[in-house]
N, C-alpha and C positions, 0 to 999 in steps of 0.2 A: 203048517211054512209052506203047503205044496198049493195052496190056493191064494190068490188074491181076493181078500175082503173088502168088502166096501168100506166096512167103520174106521179100516186104517188110510184110506184117501179123506174121508171125510174129515179123520182126524185131523190130518197131518195139514191138510188146506185149512183148515180152521187155525190149527195153530203158529201158520204163518202166511198169511193173508195177502201181506206185503211180496213175499219174494214169489209169490205164485201170481199174481197182478206181474210182477217186474218180468218176470219168464215168458207172460204170456205176450205183452208189450213188444218184448225181443225177438220172441218169434215172430210174431203178425212184422214187424218191421221189414226184419230179416225174410221172410216169405215172401210178402212185397218186393222188395228189391229183387231177388233170386228170380220171382216171377216176370218180374217188369224186365228184365234183360234182355231175356228170347225176346218178348216179343215188342220192346223197342227198338233191336236189331232186323226183326221180320217187317217193320211198318218204314224204316228208315233205308233198308235196301230193295224193298219193294219202291219207293219211289222213287229209289235212285234208278230201277232198271225203266219205271217207266216216263221217266223224264227223260230219258236217254232215248225212249222210242218216238215219245209224242214231241223232243226239241228237233229231231231229224228232220232232214227234208222229205218230205211225202211219198217222193219216188224210194227211199230208202226206208222206211219205215211203214212200206205198205206191201203187198203181193201185188202186181199186175201179171193177170193171164191173160192172152193175145193168141187168136186162132184167126185165120183167115177164110170167107164161107165156104161151105161144101162145091167143089164144083166137079162131082163125081156124078152126080146123077141127073144132069139135064138143070135149063134154066128155071123151072118151077122148083127143083130142091135146092138148089141155089137161095131163092127168093126166100123158101122155106127156112133157111139156116137162118136168116139174120132177124125174121120176126119175135116180136117180144115173146112170145109163148116158147116159142124153141129156146130164145136167149135164156128165159124166167128156168126152164127144166134144167138146162146145164149148168144155170146158177146153183141151183140149190144141189146139183151133184158136185158141182167142185167144192159148194159150204161141207159136204160128205166127207172127201177126198183130205181135206184138212183134218190132221192130227192132234188128237189132243196133247198137252195142255193148252195149246193154240187154240183160242176161241174168233170167230172173224164179229166183229158188230156190224150187224144189218145194218142199223142205222146211217152207220156212215160209210159202207160200200155201195158200188154202183156198178152197174153194168149196162152195154149198147152195143152200136155200131159207129162208127167214127172212119174220117178217111184217113189216108197216110199222109197223102202227102196234099199242100195249099192247092188251090186251083184258081190259077186267074181271072182276074172278072172286067170284062171291055166297058164297063159302065165309065165313062167318063163322069159324072158326077161326083165318083168317089174321091177323095182327097188323091191327089197323085205330086209329091213332093217336088222329085225330080221327074217326071214325066213318065213315070214306069207304072202301070197299071195295080190296086189293090187284089192281095189274094186272100181266099176263104180257104179257113178248112170247117167244114161239115163233122155233125157228130149227132146221134139219135141216141139221145141218153135215156134212161129209164128215171122214174121218180123226179121229174122238172119240176112239179107244182109242189113239190115235201122240202126241196133244197134252195127256191126260190122265190120274192115277192113280187107279184104281177104292180107293175108303176102304172103303166096304157097299156090299151090294146086288151087281147089276149091271148092265150097261151094257143100254139099250134094245133092242128089237125089236121086227120085226112079226108077228104072228101070225094065222093064220087067213086064208092068203092075201096077193094086194096089197093095199097098204090103197087108196085112191081117195075119192073127194068123200063117197061115202056113209057112210064111217067113221065111227063115234060114239065108239072107244075106242082109245087111243094110249097107247106109254110114251114116258115119258122121264126122263133123268138132271136133277140139279143140281150146281152147286159147292158146295163146302162153307162157304162164306162166304151165298150165299143158304141153303141149308139151315137153317145158325145165325141168320139174323136174320128169315127168314119161318117159323119152326118148322116146318120141310119135315122129313120123315123118308122111310125106305123103307119105300114102302105108302100112304104119302099119296094122296090122290085128290083131284085139284082139278077143277072145273066149270068150262069158258068157255061163257059164252051166243055165238050167231051165227046165222047162215040157217042153222046146223044144229049144235046145241050139239053139243060135244067135251067127253069127258071123259078126263083125260091123269093117269095111275096112275105115281108116280114110282117106277121099282125099282132106281135107283143114285144116290150119292152122291159127286162126284170131285174128285178136288183136279188144277186145270191144273200141265202140269210146267213151263211158263214163263208166268206170268201175265202179262206187259208184251208177251208176243210177240204179232205180228202174227194171230196165229188166234185168240188171243181177243180182239183189240180190232177186228173188226169192230164190235160193238156192246158197249159197257161192260157192257150189264145183263145178257146173257150171263156174266158174270164175278164181278161185283158189284151188288146189288138197288142203290139208290137211291131216297130220301126224296123226295117231289117237292110242292111245292105248288100248290094251285090260282091259277091265275093271278087277281090284284086289285090294288087301289090300292097304290102302294108306304107300306111303313110299318103296313098294316094285319093283323092278325092271321088269315093265310089258310091254311085246313085243309089237313092233311097225306096222303100217302098213299104207299105202298108202290109200289113196281115191280121186277120180278124176271124171270128169264128162265129160261127152260124147254129144254132141248137134246132134240129125238126123233131116232128113228132116220133116219137119209136114204131111207130107202124110205116112212116114214110120210108126206113131203112132202107127196102129194097129198090128203091128209085137212086140212092149214094154209087149203087154196083154200076151203072150208064155212065157214072161222072169220072172216077180216077178209081185205084186200089182202096180198098177197104176192107176193115179187120175189126174181128168181134173182140170185145176185152170185156173183163172181168175183172173189178177194182175193190182188193181186199184189203180190208183196214181190219189190225187187233183190236180187241177190245182191250183196253188199259188196264179195267176194272179188273181181271182176270190174269194179269202179266204180274207174276212173284219171282223173287230172286231165284227161290229153292227150284226153279224148274227151268232155270237158264240153258243146263243140258238137253231136256228135254223139248224146250220150244226149239234150241239150234237144229236139233236133230228132226223137229216136222218141218221146220221149212229147209232143210237140206231134203227130205223125201221129196219136198213138191221141186224143188232146183233140177234134181239128179238123180230121183230116187223112187220107189216104189211109187207116191205119189202122182211122180209125172208120168208113169207108165198108166197109169188108170186115167189121167187128163188125157192123154193119147189113146185110150181106149174109147172115152166118152165124147170126147169134143174133135179131134183131128189129131192125124198121124204127126203133124208140124205145128200144135199146141208149146208156145212158150211160158216160161214163165220167170220173169225179173223182179228181183227184190233186194234190197239193203240193208233186210232185218239181220241177215246173217253175222253183217259187218258192225252194227247197231252192240246188237248180245257178244261179239269179240271184244269190242271196246269197253263193253259195260264190265264183261267177267274179268278184264285186265284191270280196273281200277277198283275192284272190287277184290280180289285178288291179292294187291298189292296193301290195298288198308286192309282188310281182315284179319289178318294175322295181330297188328298192332292194339286191335280192338281186344280181341283175344288175351293180349297180354295184359290188359287195362283188364279184363271182366275175372282174369284168373287172379289179379293181385285183390281186387275189393275183396273177391269172395273169401281168399284164402285166410285173408283179416276177419273177415264176418265167422266162418269158420272156428277160427283161434278162438273168437271170443265166446262162443258156443260151447266149445268145449272146455272153455275155462270158467262160465258158469257153472257147469258139472262139476268142477273139477272144484272149484270153491265152495260148492253147497257139499263135498263129499267133506271137506274139510270141515267145515263147520259143524257136521253133524259127525261126526269121526267118533266122542263119546257113545254118539247113539248107538252108531251101527257097530261099533265093538262090541257094545253091553250086548246087543241083539244075537251077532258071534259065540258071545264067552255064553249067554242062555241057548243056545241051541239051534238059533237060526241058519238055516241050507244059505248056502250062496245064489242058489237058484230061485229059491224062497225069496229071498232080500230082492235081490235082482227084480222078481217078477213085480214084488211090491214097491219100489222103487220106480220102475216102467210104468206101474199104473198111474203111479198120482203123477208124474211129468207128462205122461198121455194125457190125462185128462183135461190137462194146461195147456199143454203144446198143439195138438190136434183141432181143436176150435180155432187158438188165435193160428194156426198157420191155412186151414182155410180163410179166416177173416181175410187175412195178407192177401192169399192167391186173390181174392173176389175183389178186394181193392186193387190189384194188379188190373185184372179186366175190366172193371170200368175206368180205370184211367187210361187204359191202352187199349182199344178196342181196335178190332179189324185183323187180328194177326192168329196166330196157329195157338191151337190151345194145349197141345200136349207139350211142348218142350217147355211152357210154363205151370204146366202142372207137375211134371217131373222134377223141377227145381224148387217148386214148395213142397212138395212129398219129400228130396234130399233135405232141405232145410230141416223139415218138422222131423224127420229120421234121426238126425245128428242131436236135435233139440233133447228127443224123446231120451236116445242112447249113451248121451253124454255121462250125466248122473248114474247109470244102474253100470255101467265098464269100469266108469272111475270108480265106483264102490267095488267092485268085485275085484280090480287090480288092487286096491288097498287092503281089502279085510279078506282075502281069498284065506289066510293062513288066520288060526284063531289065538291074539296076541292078548295078554293080562295090562299091557301097558305100551304105550309106543315110545316111549322116551321121548331125549332130545330131538327137536327138529330144526336143527342147527345151517344153515344155509355154506358156513365156512368150514365144516368138520368131514359132513361125509362122502366119502370117495366112491364116485360114479359105478356102476354095474359092469358087469362086461356086455350085456344087452345093451344099457345105453351106450354103451361106447361105439358097439357094430352099427347102431341103428343113426347115430351121427356120423358116421366115418362113412355109411352109405348115402347118407344125404348129402355131405360134402362132395364125395365123387360125380353124384348125379348133378346139382348143381354145378361142378365143373365143366362134367362133359356138355351141358346143355350150354353154359356162357360162350366154351371153346366152340360150339356148332353155331351159332348165333353170329359171332365174330365172324367166322369163316361163311357162312353160307348165307347171312341174314335172315329177316322175319319169311321169305319167298324159297321159293326151289325145293319145295316139301322139306322145312327144316324140322315139321312137326312137333307135336302137341307138348313136348317137354320143352321146345326153344322157349312159348310162351309162358313156361313156369320160370324161366332164367330169372327173371326179378326178384321174384319171389322168393326163390331158390337162394339168390346173392345174401335177401335179407336173412333166411333161417339160417344161414351159415355164419353171419355176423351176431346173430344171437346167440346163438349154441358156442361161439366163441368167447361171448363175451359172459356169459354164465360158468365159462370155465373158467376165465380169467377173473371172473368178479372177486372171488373168498382172497387171492393173492393179495389186492391193494388193503383189505381189513386186515388180515394180518399182519400186513405191515405196519400200520396205522395203529395198531391195539397199543402198541407200548410205549409210543411215543405219547398217545393220550390222553397214557395214564399219569405223568406230568402235567398236564395241564392244571389250573387250579381251576376249583368248580368241578360241580358231578355232570354237569347237563354235556358237555362235549363228551364225555368215556362214555357217562351211558346211551348216549345217542349211538355213537358209534358201537356199543357191544350187541345194543337191540338193532342196529341194521346188520352185524354179521349172524343174529339169531332167528332171521327172518323167515319164516317159512317158504318149505321149497316149494310151494306154489305159486313163488313169484317168478316161473321160470317162464310161466303162460303168458303174462301181462307183459313180460319184456318182449316174446314172440311176437305177440301183436304189436307191441309200440314200434318194434323195429321192420318188421313186414310191414309195416301201415308208413313207415318215414320212408321205405323204400320204392313203396308204391306213389309216395305222393309226391318223393322227387323224380321219380320216372315221367308218372304222368305231368305233373307241371313242367316238366323239362320237352316233352311232346308238345307240348301247346305253347309254350317259349319260342321254341323251335320253328313250329308249323305259322305262329304271328311273326317270327323277323322274318321268314323266309316270303312272305306275301309282303312283308313292309320293304324287304331286299328287292324285292321283283318288279314291284310298283313302283319305286324309286329308279329303276334300272330302268323302266318305260317309263315315267314322266320326265325325268331327268334332274326333278329337284320336286320338293313340295308341292309346285304347282307350277302350273306353265302355261301361258296365253300365249298364242302364235298365229299369224294371217301367212297368204301368200306375199300381199305386199307390205309394205312397210307400216309400221303402226304408228297412230298418232304421237305427236313429239311429246303430250302430257298427261300418256297413259302412264308411264313408268313412276310419275309424281303421284296420279292418285291409286296404283295399285299398291305403293310404299305404307299410303293410311289406311291400309284396309286392317280391319283388326285382325292380328294373328302375324300379319307380314313383318318381319325382321328385315330383309335386305331383297333388293332387287336385281336381275343380273341380266344385262342387254346381252343378244346375242344378233350379229346379222347372218342370217342362214340361207344359201344359198344351194337349191337342191338341180340347178340347171349348172353349176359350172361342169365344164370337160377339160378333158387333158388336150394335149396339143394337137392330137390327131381329127379331134373332133368325135368317136364313136362310143365313148362312154361317158355319163355322168357320174359326176364325184361330188357329195357332199362337202360343201366349205362352209367354216363358221366361221364369222368374222366376230373377235371380242377384246376386250380389254383384259389383258393377262391376270393386269393384279384382282381383279374382280372373279375372275376366271379358276385363277387360281385358287382361291379360296373355296370358291364354290366345289370345287373339284376335291380339296380336299374335305370340306365339309361334309359331303355325299360319301364319299372314297369313291368317286368314280373316276379312274384316273387321276391319280394327285400329282403336281407337276411342279416345279420350282418356274415360277412367274418372269423370273428373270433369262429363261432359256427362249421365250416366247417371244418377249420383247422385240420391236424392227432396231436395228443396228443405226444409229446416228448417220447421218449423212446424205447422199441422195436418195431423192423418192423412189426411185426405180431398184434399191438397192435389192439383192435376195431375202426372201423374206424366211425367216426361221419358222417352222410349222411342227404341231402334233399330228399323227396319223395312228392308224390301227395298223395291227400287222398284217392284214394283207395291204393294204395302200403300200406300206413300208417296202414289203419285200418288190413290190413292183417298180417305185420308182428309185430304189439303192439309195444312195449316201449323195447321190449328185443331184446338179438343179432339175428341174423341168417347169416349164410354163401352165398355166393352168387358163383357161377363157372363163371369164365372168358371166354371168345371164345380160348383163348390161352392155357387151362387146367387148370390154376391158380385158387385160390379160393382167396376172402376176408369175412372177417367177418365185419359186418355193425350193427351199432344203429342206428334209425330214430330220430335226435334231432330237426329238422325244418320241416316244413309241410306248401307246397302253389301248389297253387291250377295249377299253372303253370311257366314253365322254358324256358328261349332262347334255349335252346341246343334240347329240344326233344318236339314235337309236337302230343301232346297226352294225354291220362287221367292217364299213368303209367310210372314212369319214377321211376328214382335215382341220384343222385349227390352227388359226395365223392370228396375228395382231391386227386390227382394223385399222390401227392408226396407218397400215402400210396401202392400204385398198383408196382408190378412189370414195369419197364422201357417199357414193350413190350405191356402191356396192356393200359400205359398211353400215347403212339406215338399218337399224333392229327391228326385227320382223318376228324375235321371239323372245319372250322375258321370261326366263326363271327367278319362282317367289321362293322363296328361304321363310320359314316359321314353323309356329307350333299352333295345331289346332285351327290352320285357316277356315275363319267363317265363310263358307262355299257360298251365299248369296252375298255377300259383302264383297267376295273377289267378282261374280259376274254383272254385279251391278256395276261396281270399278271397272270393268272390261268393256260394256257398255256395245255389246257385240262385235267391238272391232277387231275379234280374232275371237279363235275357239278356246276354252277355259279345260285343261284336263288337271284334276287334283289328284294328289299321290293318295288322298283317303278314300275318293271314291273309285281310282284305278284298283286299290287291294279287295274292293268288294267285286269285283269282276272275276278275280281268282277262284269265288268259294260259288261254283255252278252245278255242285250235284248236293241232292241231298245226301250222299254217300259221306263227303265231306263235314257238312256240317251235322251230321248225327253220329259221325266218328269225334269230334270235337267232343259235342255235348257227352257221349257216352265219356271220354276220358274226364271229364269234369267231373261226371257223378261218381265217374272211381276214385277220385281225389277225394273227394267231399266224404265219400261213404266211407273209405281207407281211415279218415282222420276222425270222421265220427266214432267210428268202430273202436280207435286205439284211444279216443276219450275214454269210454264206456269201459273198455278194457283197465284203462287206470283207475278209473272211479270203482270197479267192481273190488278192483285190489285194495284200493284204500278202507271200502265198507266194509269189505272182510274181515280188518283188522281194527275196526271202529270199536266195539265191544269192548277189546282187550286193554285199547291205548285208552279207553275211558278210565278203565279200571285202573289201572297204571298208573293216570293220572291223577285221579283219587287217591291212592296208597300214597304217591309222592307227598302231596299236599297235606296228609296229616302230618306230616315229617319234614314240612317246613316250606315246601316248593311253592313258588311265586308261583300267580298266573303268567306273567311275562318269562319265565324261567319254563312252565308248561308248553307254551308256544315255540319258544328257542327248543325244547327237546323233543316237540313234532316234526318242526321243521328239517332241523337237523338229521333226524332219525330219516326222513324222504329222502333227501337228498342224494346219498350215497346210493342211490337205486333210480334216481330221477336224473340227474346227472350224468350218470353214466350211457344212458339210456338217450338222452339226448345229443350228448358226442358223439355215442357211434352210430345213433340215428344219421348224423350231418353227415358221416365219414363212411357210413355205408350207403347211403343215397350217392353219396358224388363219386365213390367209387363202383357201384353199379351201370351209371348212365359212362363213367369213363370204359369200364367195361365191354358194357355190350353198344357204344356208338358205332363202332367201326361195322356193325350188323343191320343197323335201324338206317333207312333211306325214308325222309318224310317228305320228297319232293310230292309224291302222289298228293297226297292228303292234304297237300298244301295248295298245291296248282292245279289240280286233277289231271296229271298230267304226270309222263317218267322222264320227263326234261323240261327245266326251268332256265332263263337266261341269267336266272341269279346263280346257276348251278346246283349241284347238288345240296339239298338243305339236310343237313347234319343233324342228332343231338347232341347236343350240350347243356352242361348244368346248369341249373338257373335256381342262383343265389335264394331267391325267395321261396321258393319252394323246398329248399334246406332247410334256412332260417325259421321258418314262420313254425314248423312244426313242432322244431326242439324248443324253440321260446315258448309257444305253447303248453307243452308238457311241462315243463318247468313251472311256471305259469300255475297252471291246473294242480301240480303238487302242492307248489306251497300255498296256496288260495285254501283248498280241503285243508291241507294240517292245520292250519292258523283256524280255519271256521270250528273244526272240531275243537281245537283247545277253547275254543271262545266260547262253545255248547255246553262242554263239560265242565265250563267253569260257571255257567250259570245254573246246572242241576245239582249242583252240589255234590257230598262225597258221600253220605249216606246211601243213597239209593243205588251206589255202584259198588258199595262194599259188603252190602247182604249177603249172609253167607250161604251157602251151599249153592249157588247160581254161579252156572258154567260162564267163563269168561276165556 
């Protein structure tokens, strides 16, 4: 027994090919899911980092290195410092200064020379809106031909030898937009004054290849001219003038030295394909080195002591890291839950195999087999199946999710394979360490738990309680640790252990009353339930853990959806909104009311220009019909109020109008009356009678709402229509609005809150975790039922020889399975609800819901989702009853002879 022989493995595989195939499928699927998790995590976190950098403004997503010309060695040395050869050498040196893992994309980077100030042109043919001369920004960028398409003319060149400070005429190109706006054509001549006047002849008009690329964003004036105003008092009509850009040949850069102050620049853009979430700290360190560290010192030594580095990458990395740190712990919770259920199923598969082969293994031990030899044989026969299956699952994960790290996925697949290989041998060693002649009765209602088991259970309970308390106190962030990530799982484990301990008690209490029932089916089912194999503990652990994970994950998804719905509702004010600056057409309300999905249209006259009596501060004033508006506020839960409190008092038209106000406005005006000047010049006297934090018509912290019947007809005309309905047809609403106003839909606004792959990836992982947990729980239940199938079939065959009918057989198996399934379902509901209630104070879903730490809807809290609690419980009951009924039907078709052959191990 000291050596593992091949015939043993072949014999065992041939004896039970179905079990081997089932184990292979289980290991392959689990290894695939385990390997897919870190790869999916890498993919969506990397995508989130790249999006954070790419969507940031160009000046914040790149590195701009600037330095003035060298002025220490005379005019010739200064001219040489701005020539293309010198700039190219310094560009290569700058790239070498950038530390890994930050990699610069050469194709999207640029360098050159440009003026720091615009130069006014005396040419009167350039447009002058208010009589002021147009001004020009001059630049000599490298690689213009690679980043622009020539529309007319030719690219600028330097003729007549090298350009220098003495050069008085150069050639330039302009973009199409600059040419169109400033009336520039090929051949146009622009004069620019300076210490030495410069004449610029336009030789070509170009179109940017990618107008929003970093190359054209060094200064937007090089791409698009700008109409600027002379600084002056606010509100005054300050004169304006045009500013455009001229693109010179790189060799003409020395000519700029005589016009105005110039600067050399190197615009470095990171390669997005090399940005990885795992390198955020190293990336931030590389940027910090360039800004104020060793990298900057090297630039001072190679370029100029006055070299400056400006970038917003550090802010982009910080923002991303904050978002990831808020979402990351929630992902770990989901992964740990689903992983725990999968491990329990693998262990249960090994445990069930040990129980099925109990007699065989006991016989081996009785005939002299050593524990080591027995474990080696079991390990060999399991490894032959599990290792290729684990490799297959790992390969499937690599093919399904390319472009991520290999090692984390490999270790995950190896861990799954190792658990699958060791589950059977270790369980067999634990069960057959001592040689036994016979096992005796395996009754779940009679044995007392050992001291070791009691100590282990108490340890798990203490760990779980500590994790729950830590999570409640510190939340999922602030270094709460891995123990907190396991808190939902540990809550489920506690419930499973408690249920296993309490399970025998009701069986004992029901045993005596059941004897008085008529018929043998009820007492027999209860007696068999009480004599269920002790291996039923593992299926119960899997079920309750899956229940907790499903409840927690489903509640997270539900909480995220509710938070987004609420934030979108606050932003829009209703399910839909049509708004215009002027009054909307009279028939628009009727047309929108007939649009599919629209149940109600509420009219609002919203005056953003209403001012207090001193006229210094604008205050949004909403004129509404109190009845309709109060109903809308009640439906949306946005500052509900009694309609009667807002109605205009009967009597004179100039009576004081009751008003609904925000807390800020109420604090400013108090309980007294005050006047408001309307946009049409009229006045209204108001008194605040209702204070609410929010209101559907106005998005903000300051607003007033009054009865439109108390305002002049012109001021009360609706310019905002709030739509109520389910599943509004966006196309129909837009067609009905017919461009009369801007249309905002709650459903469309909700989509704007998902602006990062971190959010969408986290939701997908939670969905996958819930689905995987549910699938493994169902598998655990099926394995448990399948393990008892032969013994149940033999029992039915014996009872049929005693007169048991097929209907009674079905009832017997169903009633036998219910004492386990029903407590598991009810315990799962209770466990899931308790886990959510216990852990909700420490879970903040705001970041994953709206991609920021704050939301207009307030803190997004975790709350129990009824569907996530009820669906798994019902599924367990249906599956249990269905399998029992199916087994009874199949046993009835086979007949009793095959089941009662002497010598078969049942």
